[in-house]
Residue, then its C-alpha position, 0 to 999 in steps of 0.5 A: m870442834f870443841l863440842q861435837l855431837d855425832q849422831i846422838s840418840v836419846r830414848y826414854p824407858g818405856s818408849a821402845a816402840q816410839r820415836p826417840a826423844v833425840d834422833q841421830v842429832s849431829m852438831g858442833l861448837r867451836p871454842g867460845q861459840i854460843g849455840v842455841l837449840i830452838g823448837p816447839s815443845g817436845c821436840g827434843k831440845t832439852s833432852a839433847l842438852r841433858a845428854v850433853a850434861g850427862l843427865e841422860p844416857l845415849a841410846g846411840g852416837r857419841i859426845v866429844m868435848d875438847g877431845e875427850l869422849l863423854s858419852g858413847d862407845g860404851r862410855h858414860l862420864a858422870p855429870e860431876h866429872r864433865r866440868i860443865g856448868m848449868v843454869f836453870q829456868d828457876y835459878a835454883l839459888f839456895p834461899h838460906l845462903t847469902i848471894a856471895k855464898n851461893v856463888a861460892f858453892g861450887i868452889r868450896h874446895l879452894p883456899r879461902a882467899e882464892r875463893e873470896a877473890r873468885v866470888a868478887d870477880m864473878l859478882e863484878l862480872v855480872g854487875l852485882s858486887h853490891v848485893a853480896e851479903r843479901a839473900p836471894h829473895q831480896l833480888s829481882g828475877g833478873q838479878q837472881q838469874r845473873i847470880a845463877l850465871a855467876r855461880a855457874l861460871a865460878p868453877h871455870p866450866r869447860l862448857l856452860l849449858l842454859d835451859e830456858p834461863f829467861s822464860s820466867l821473866d817479862v819480855d823486856l827484861r828477857g831481851r835486855l838480859a839475853q844481850d847482857v849474858r851474851a856479852i858476859l860469855q863473850r868476855t869470858r870466852t865461854t863456850a855455851l849451849f842454850v835451850t829456848h822457845d823464844q826466836m828473838e832470844a835465840f837470835a840475840l844470843g846465838d852464833v849458831i842456832g839449831v831448829m829441832q822437830g820430832g827429835k831431829l835437828e832440821q838445820w844448824d846454822d847462823a840466824y841470817t841463813l835460817y831466816h833467808r835460806p831455810a833448809t826445810r819447809f818446817v824451818a821456813d814455817f817456824i822461823g819468822h813471819g811468813v807464808f807459802v803461796p803457789g808458784r810456777i818456775e818458768a824458763a825465759p831468755r833472761g833467766p828463769f823466774v817464778r810466776t806467783p799471785l803477786g806477779e813474776l819474781r826473779d832471783s838475783a842469786g840464780c837459784l831457780l831451776p825450772d826442772a826442780y819440781p814436776g811442771g815447775e809447780c812449787d810453793v814460794l816462801l814470802r816473809a812479811d818483809d818481802i811484801v811492800h805497801d805501795d798505793d800505786a801497785p796493781t796488786r790489791a789485797c784486803i786487810e783481814r787482821k792487823a797487829f800494832r807493833g809500835s813502829e809498824f803494823l803486822y798486816t794479814l792480807r788476803l789476795p784476790t786469788g784467795e792466798q794469804v800474805l803478811a806484811h810489815v807496814p810503817s805504823h803511820h799507814d793505819h788502814a782499817v780491817g776490810e780495806w783494800i791496799g796496794i802491795r808488791a813483792e820485793v824478794d832478793h832471793i827466792v825460797t821454794f819448796e815442793r807444792i803441797p795442798s795448803p789451807n792458806s788458800a781460800p775456797a773458789a767462791q771466796s776467791k771469786a768474790l775477792s777478785e770482784k771486790a778488788t776491781l771496785p773503785 
């Protein structure tokens, strides 16, 4: 591993009686790999990033980069000696300097000709050679963030850290810039660690993504695995659109299945174990893309809410038994709120967790009323 965090903890002054901001987090990045930390506000992702940068001392654990111990075991290498670049949310460009001089700020020690060549290369890399003599205020937000990236890459950092770099930009620009930045980092073979609160941004950027909660790293994996094979209930709930419905795993001659309000579901991967939970009782994760609108399906659901997404609707549906599910439905299937539609589950791999009481279920009286409505013509 190029970057290795081994059981690191960060604790702020005055918080001795409280949980650490970062609590025994371990993860690693290979050379040229892009990692992303994501999670709710206060989960510890920025504190972990600052610890890697050397801006926060460790309360425990070790940080090793390229075989060098940066923090831990009584050692704390100063930030300026780590050769780590940082890009911040607010760009932090110097308003009194031209764009070229901003990019050159971290390489002022180089001979003039070498410095100017490096600045030219960086501006070419981010596609902004034509703005070299402009002032930062003359650039758009997206252009300023590109310049911040060029300035961070100019000194050839061993590692690049980016803290919510696109959060002040509009949604469309964030998506485009995330793809552009990933391409630039891949072109320069730069190892990078991002912090973001935006899931789609994390999916667009990261080779590997870490979900944090309460200072702990819940899972460190690629985007596909996080979505389809969440390691914890929190990850399952946090990533993507999904809900939990009650199920019961039962043995059968053709292999175990799970009985749910949407019928019997079978896992082609053979991961269902009837004795995994007491009595087989569990909660089943159903993503919005696991639910298919089918007018001929025997299971009916009432549309409670709908959100137009251009090519599709995100329907919030209530089953006759009271459970709530979500479904992505093509936008030409424009049904009204309160309408009953047919649905069926198409689940390739079933994700289950220990059963817990859920507010997702409607009261018994409401469930009975919904069941009666579902049978009406």
